[in-house]
N, C-alpha and C positions, 0 to 999 in steps of 0.2 A: 560539338560530337553527340550522332546520334547513338543513344543506347540501343545495344543488339540482344535481344532476348533470344532465349531456346526456342530450337522452332517446336517443340512439342509441348510448350507452355503457352505459347503463340497459339497453338491449334486451339488448346481446350480453352483457352478463354474465348476463341470466335465458336467456339461450339456453345459456351454457356450463354454467352451475352447475342449471338445471331447477328441482326439487322441494326443493333448498336453497341457493335465493337468498336466500328471506327471512333466513335466518341469517346471511349475507353483509351484506344492507344492515341490520339490527340491529346490527351489530356498527361497520359504518360511521359510522352515526349518533348511537351512543351511547357506544363505547367509545372510551378514550384510544390514542393509539398506543404501542406498547411500546418501551421504550428499551434501549439494551445497552450494554455495555464488555467492550472485549476484551483481555485482557493480553499485555504484550510479555515472552515467553518468551526472548529471548535474553538479558533483564536480570533478571528477576524471577517470581514466583508472586502469584496472589490470596491465598493464605496470606500470603506474605509481609508484602504491602502493604494487606491489607483494615484493620487495626486504624488505618491513619493515613488510610483514603479517608472515612470517615464514609457509606459507604453501604450499602443492603442488596441482596444481590445473588440470583439463583436460577439455577442451571445451565440450559443451553440443551441440548435434546436432540441437537444435530446437531454439538457442537463441545466440545471440555474446554478450552479457551481463552476462550470466549467466554461472557457471562453475561447475563442480563435483570435490567435496575435495575429493582427494586420500590421503593426509596427513594433519592434522593441530591441533594443539591444541583448546582451549577454547576460540574461535574467540569471542565469546559473552563478554569476560573481554578485548577484545584490544583496544587501543585507538581510531583504526581506524573505530571501532564500535560505539564508543561514537560519533566519530565527523560527523556519518552517511556516511561514503564512503563505508558500505557494508551493506549487508542484506543477513541471514543465513537463505535461505531458500530451502526445498526440491526440488529438480530438475525438477519433473515433475508438481509441484504446477507452475511452471514458463510458463506453455504451455498456458493456458484460455488467459491471455493477449498478448500473440503473436498472437493469435488468432484473439482476440479482435482489434487489430492494431490502437488505438487511435492515432490520427494525433494532432500535436501543432496546437492550436487555436479553437479546436473543443468543445463542452458543452458534459460531460461524467459523466455518474453515475455508481459507484459502490453500488451494493444495499449492499449486505453482506458482509462488509469490514473488519471488526475486523478478526484478530491482526493488518493488513498493507500491509501483504507483498505482495499483487497485489493491493491496491492501491500505493503504492511507486513505483512499477515496469509502472503503468500507468502514473504517475508522471513523472518520469524519459524521457519517451515516448513524453510527449507532451511539454519538455524544457520549462516548466514556461510559454505557451503560453495558452489561452484558461482559462476553467475553469472546476473543478473535483468536484461533488459533494461525498464526502465519506460518507456512511451509515451505522449504525449497528442499532438494536433495543435494543440491551441490553445496560447500561449503565455503568455497569461494564467493558464489552469488549472494550466499547468506549475508556475508560482511557488508554488500551494498544495502540489502534489505534492510539489516539492522538499523545502520546508518539514516536511511529515509523514514523509518518507524521514530527513532530516538527524534529526529528533527519536527517530527509532526506532533511531539507531545501529547500522545494518549497514553492511557493510563490502564487499559483492558488489551493488552495485547499480549501475549507470548508466543516465542520464536522458535520452531522444532526444523531439526536437519534430518528429513527421514523422507524412505521411500513410502509410495502411497500402501503398499502392503504393509508394512510394518504397523503406520496409523490405523489401517483396520482392525488390524488384530486387537490393538490396545483400545481402541476407542468404543469400536461397534456402531451400531445406527442410533446416533445420540444430536448429530448436529441438525439444527433447524434450516440452515443452509450451506450450501458447499459451491465454491468457485472452483472451477477448473479451466486457465486460463493456459491451454495444451500446448506446450512446445511442439512446433511445427516447421513445413519448409518456406514459411516466409514471405510466401508470394504478395502480399499484402504491402511490404515493406520496402521492395524494389526501388521505389522511388527516394525513400528518405535515406536508404542505406543500399546502393546500387552494389557491394563487396557480396549481398545476399545472392545475387543472380550467380556466383561464380560457385557457389554451392549447390546450387541447384540441380536435381535430376529427378526423372522418374522413380529412378530407384530410392533415391532420399525422401521422396513422398511417400513411397510403400513403406520404409524403414519407420518413419514418423507416425504413420496409420499405425503401424502394429505396437508403438508406444503408446499412443493415443486410446486403442483400446484395452491396454492394461491398466492406464491411468484412471479410465473411465469407469473401469469393473470395480476397481475398489473405492471410489469416490461414491459410489453407488450405495454399496455397504456400510456407508458411514453418516448415510440422511436418514433424519428418522421418518415414521410412518406420516405421510401429509408434507414433510418438507420438500427444499427445492434445492435441483440441481442445477447451475447453469454451466455451458461447456462455450467456450469460445476459442477462436484461432485469428490469427493475422493472415489466412490464406485464402486462396481462390478455389481450389480444385475439390470435387464432390468427394473424393477419395478419401480426405480428411475432414470434410464437412458434413454434409448431409449423410454420407459412408457411415462416417464415425457415428453420426446419432442412430441411422439405421442398424448396423451393427451390435450397438446397445441395446436399444429396446426391443429386437428379437433374442437377446439372450437375459434380458431383465424384464418380464411382462410386468413387475408390479410400478414400471413406468410408464409414463404418457407424456406426451407433448404437451405443455401449458404455453397457448400461442401467445406471441408478444405482439401488443398491438401495435398496428400496422402505424407507419406516419410518414409524409412524403419523402423523407430522404432515406429510407429503407426499400429494399428490395426484398420481395419474399424468398423463402429456402426454395432451391428449384429441386423435384420431386427426382428420385434419382430413376424410377420407370412410370410407366402410363399405369394410372391407378394404382399409386402408391398409396396402401391403408394407414401409412404413420402422420398423414396430415404436416407432411416437411416444409407446406408452406407457411406455416406457423412459426417457422424459424426464420431469422432474417440475415440477410447479407448488406454489408454496406461497400459502395463500389465508389472510385475516387471520382468518378466523371457525375455522380450523382449527388454526392455531400461534401460537405467540407472535411473531410477526412480521409486516410487510408484504409486500405483493405481490409475490413474484419466480417467474421461470421459468427453468430448466438444464436444458441438454444436453450431453452429452458423447458426443465423435465422437472415433473411433480410424482412424488413415490404416492402411492395409493395408501390410503389410512388402514389403519391394522384394530382389529377386537384387543389382542393381547397387548397387554401393556409392554416397553421397552426397556431394559436394564438403564439406568441413567448413570453416569459418570460425574455428574456435579458434587462436588464437596466443598464443604465450609474446611476454613485455614484459621489455625490457632498459632501465633507467635510463638518460635523456636530460638528466639535470640536468648544467650546465656546471659547471666548476669553482669561480666564486662562489657559484652556487647550491648544490652542495656543503657548500661551507664554513659558508653561514648556515643551512643547516637541519640540519647536525650540530652547529651551536653551539647554538640551541634543543635537539636533543635530548638532548644532553651536559645541558643546566642544567636542564630541565624535566620529562623523563621517565627511569623506573626500568626497569632491563634487567629485563624480564619474558618471558613468552611471547606476553602480550598487546602488547608494543612490540618484540620482537624482528623480526617480519616486516615492519615500516615502520621500521627502520634504516636510517643513512643509505646505507649499501652494499645496500640491497634493489636487487633487478633491476625490482622492481614499482612503483616510484618513478618517476613520469613528468610533466614540468609542460607544459601546454597555456598558453599565454601567461606568465602570473606565478601562474597557480594550480598546485597542487601537490596530484596524485590518489595513490593508491594502486590500482593496476588488478588485481582479482584474477584469481589462476589462471586459464586456460583461457578468459577473456574474448575476445569476437569484436573484430576491427578494425571502429572504428566512424568510420574517416576518408572525409568526403564525405557524412555525414549531419549535419542539424542537432543539434547537442549543448547539453544545459544543464548536464551534469554528467559525466564520463567516467568517473566510479569514484566512490571514497569520497573526497570532497575534503578534504583535511588542512589546508588553509589558502593564505596568500597571501605571496608574495615580494617585498618591497617594500624595494629597494635594500640594505642590510645587515641588514634584519630580516625575520623570519619572524612570521608574524599568525595563528596557529592559528583554525580556523575552529570554530564552534558544533559542527557535525558531528562534528570530531577529537574534542571534549569528551565527546560521547553515544556515542563509539563504542568508547572506552576504559573503565576501570574505576579507583577511587581508589587501588588498590595500585598501578598504573601511573605515577603523578603524584609528583614528589618532593615538591611543596609542595601541601596540600589544605586546604582550609577547610570544615569542616562543618557544616551548619546542621542544627536539629531542625526540624519543624514545628511549634514551639511560638517558634522564634526570632525576635524582632522585625528583628533583621538579614537573615533569609531574605525578607520583605517588600522591604526596600531593594535589597536585591541583584537581585529581579523587577523592581524599577521602574527599576533601571537606576543607583541614585543609589551613592556613595561608601561606604565601611564602614572604621571602626575593625579593625583587627587585633592578636591578642597580641603582646606586648610582644616574643615570642622569634622573630616572622614580620615585624618594623619595619624592617628592612634589605632594602633596595630589590634583591629576588634574580629580577625577572621575574615568570613566569605562575606562575599558582595555579589548581589546579582546584576549583570549588568544588563542593560535594556537599550532598543532601537525604536523611537518614536512609540516610547512605553511597551513595547514588545519584548518579551525576554529573549536574550541571546547564547547567556551562557554564565558562567563563575569567573569570578576573580576572587584574589587575597591580598591584602594590605599586608605589607612587607616593608617597615621600615619607610613609611610614607608614601609607597608607591602602590598601584595595583599591578599585580601580574596577574595576566590574563591566563586563565585556565580553559580555553577555547580548545577541543581538539583536534588534535594536527590535520583530522582529516576534512575539517570546517575551516581551516585557516586558508588566507588568501596572501599571494606574494604582492 
């Protein structure tokens, strides 16, 4: 069945592509969408896990950690997905973070972060150094965001649930890099999600552009002098792409386009008018008939340097655990973890352990204060203090290595008990582990999956319900 596209959409594509439009329509009507996979370099490499993936991959031209899937089953159900070793992501959606180029030690903001693909990519680039504030204004979407961050095993990310205006009021111009992957009319996703076609209209696109202008305005207020703002959409029309950038630059003369290096798979941005002074051809477009990915638009903007010093919101943290909380966590630490470089910084006397309610967090060095904002997670969520017990979180398990745990139950991919653990079912353990000794780190092929607890000679799975497989 041939897909029917709105007439206004067809007219705009034909105007933008001119003599090349037939190539675009051929691809849209015939070829299947591209699928992609990205490797969590905080934990592994494609070479290390490819024997267990049962997938065929092809390198992508714009990143060395993302690959086109040419063959492969439902990897969302693969144990390596549960272990946070891979992220399934449309190939061109990996480009904005490559353009952002976040560095270890920086303060970075992902302003429209859910469901978390670009956030996890930023975290891999930052190598657990510096701080990422991952934000989304929709509380329901934040649930998916938090789960992907937990799977990723990063230690330097806080999750906020705020509108851009509130964040701009709170932080001011302090971020080294800000990513705005803006809500848009989604024309670039029509192949992957045909239901988006029914939502599309010119009036919808205009509403999106108004929202984008507001988000960009406040995003610009949070970039430090000399910092970088990257704007991206998954749509084609100029109103939401080059038009949004033009309107932002006109309202913010302290920003300018920082040209993105061209490569064969990228097309230049299309000037809105002849003699456009803002060098929009330094922004890029990704078209599905030219690149192994769906539609995207990306612009990198740089804020001018300033002579005056801007205020900094970075602060040092000092543990606020009370005496009882210290005792409870210390008991867990001594009975569950080993003294390693991977656990030293979360030892009971660490100044970066902070309790909010009964949740225990590790707050990364140099993190900004968040009090006054709506928070989902303040940092790396280690677990929950309940009376005399400490219940470690799945984020804790996925952020350590098997060498950090005193008791480890190792599964292979062929192990039938692995499926039982992923279902949340109890498991028989080796005789030497049958003494009720508490928490055990479950792993698959050496990579942490989650916690279990030995009770009466059996391991009770503590993998969270959202990661369980039927």
